[in-house]
Structure formats: structure tokens, C-alpha cells
N, C-alpha and C positions, 0 to 999 in steps of 0.2 A: 560430513559439514559440508556446508554450501561455500563455492567460490564464488564470491561476492564482489561485484562491480559496482562504481557513478557512475552514472555517467549522464553529458550533457546533449539533446536532442539532438542537436549538431552531430555528437561521436558517437551515434546511433549505427550499428550499420544498415543495412536494409537486412541482411537477415536475421540480426539479432528485432525491431521492429516485428517484421511478420511473426517472428516468436511470441514476442512476448504482449501484441496484439491478438494472437492467436490466444495463449496463453488468456487476457482475459475472460476471452469469446466464450471460449469451453466452458470457463467456470461461472461467471456474469450471467450468462445470457440463456446456455446450456442447457448448463447444472441446476442450475437457480431460476430456471421456468423465468426470467423474469428482461421483457421489452427494455430494451434502451439506448440511446443516444452514448455512448461506450468513447467512440471520437468526437469529444468536446473542445477541442481546438486550445484546450491545456497542457498541453504533452509536450507543446514548443516550451510553457515556462518551465516545468519543473524537471529536478535532476532524476533521475532511474536509476532504481538503488534491485539490480539483476542476480538472482539466484542461480549460479550453472550448478549443476553433477552431471560428468561424464561429457560435459561440453554443452548441453541443452540444459533451455533456459524451463527451472522447477518452479520456482517463486518472483514475486517482483513484486512491489513497491514505487509509487510516483513519489515525490515531496515536494515540497512549495515552502518558499522562503514567506517569514511572515508580510502580512499584505496580500498575498498572489491568491490564498484561498479561504482564510480565517486573515480575523487580526495578529492573530499569531504564529507558525509558523506548523505545516504537517501535510502528516503522510495521507494517506490515499490510492485505491486499486491494490490492497491487498491482499494479492494472491498464489500457493502454492496447489501445485499441481496434484488435484487428488488424488493420482496414485502415489504422493510423496508425506501424504498430512502425520500419516501413523509413525513420520522418523524426526515429528516435531520442531520441523525448519523454517514452518511458522517464530520461533523463539530470537532465530539468530538472523533471521531478515526481518523482526521488529528493532530489534537491537541495535546491528547494521544501520538500520535505520535511524533509529534514533542522535546513532552515534554519525551519520554524516548529516542531521541536522544540524548537531554540535560546530563542525569541524565546514562547514559550508557559511552557518545562517550563524554563527555563534550565539546561540542562543540554546536556551533550554525549553522555552517554554512552549507546550505543544497540543495540540488540538486538534483531534479528530471527529468521523463522525462514524459509531464504530456500526456493523449488525449486530440491533440485542443479542442475540443469538452467543457472540465473541465476550462481551461483558469481563465474565469471569477469565478469560485469559488476557485482557487486555490491565485488567484491575492487575494480575501475578506480574505483568510485565512493572507497571511502579503509576496505569495510567487513573485516573478520580473519575466517576458519574458524573455527570450536571446534569440540571432540567430533568425534562421527562422525556420517557420515548415517544417518536415522531416514526410517521412514514417517507420512507425516503425510496421511488419509484416501485412501491407496493410492497417493500422491505419493512423491517419496524429495523428502527435505527434509534443509538445514541450518542449523545453530544458526549465528550471525552477529552482530560486535561489532562495534563504530564508537565511538569515544575521543580 
């Protein structure tokens, strides 16, 4: 079970910020071999959903209110440390992120840009595919919504 917290950018400690950026870089840049601009100026607008195990950040998303990223509320930068994925923490992370959106932004309408190979994972969590797949940073993605 993850210890989940939701924080504004200004509430993140320097250590938390360092480790969540390190986790994002480990997965999105190194593991997925994708050179892209992770530090995109949007972290300041987001709420940060942090999953810790034994005081280490091993799972993370950032969530946005409607209009900040898409017309709907959104979840992005979904990441679980590679050596922890077999424990299925992604389900707990997304469920916590959806709850955080409902609590903070008072909406159930959520749109995500999901990596195509994770479509079934998100389907199982109530997201439905809309439109055709597209490339984002060289990786196939699909738009999905939940309401």
C-alpha cells in the first residue's frame, strides 16, 4: 500500500521535488529512451500526487484543474518506479489522482493523453478511448476520458 499525499508546488520540499523529478527522468527519459523537455513550466500550476513507500517516492502524477491543460481536468506524468510496477501501484495511484481531482476541482470529467500500450490499463480504471492514436514525443499516445 502506498502512502499518498497531494501537494501544491509551493508545498513540495526541495527533497521531494528532487526525487519526483529524478523518478520522472528515470522512466520517461532513460527507460523510455525519449529526449523531451520534462521541465515544462506546468508543475507550478499542478497538484502533485505523490506515492511513497518506506519514505521513498516510487509513484507520482500531476493533476490539473479544467482549463489548465485540457478543457477537462487532467492527469499527467503518471509514473511508477520500474522495480515496483509488479505490485500494481499504478491502480492505487490513478484512483487517488481521480479522487484528488474530484475533491480539489469538484469535477468527474477527466481527460488524459495516455501512452497507447497502457490503453487497457486505463480502460480498467474507467477511461474510454476517444479519437485515433497519435505520436507525442515519438511515442504512440491515445486520448482518453472519464466522467
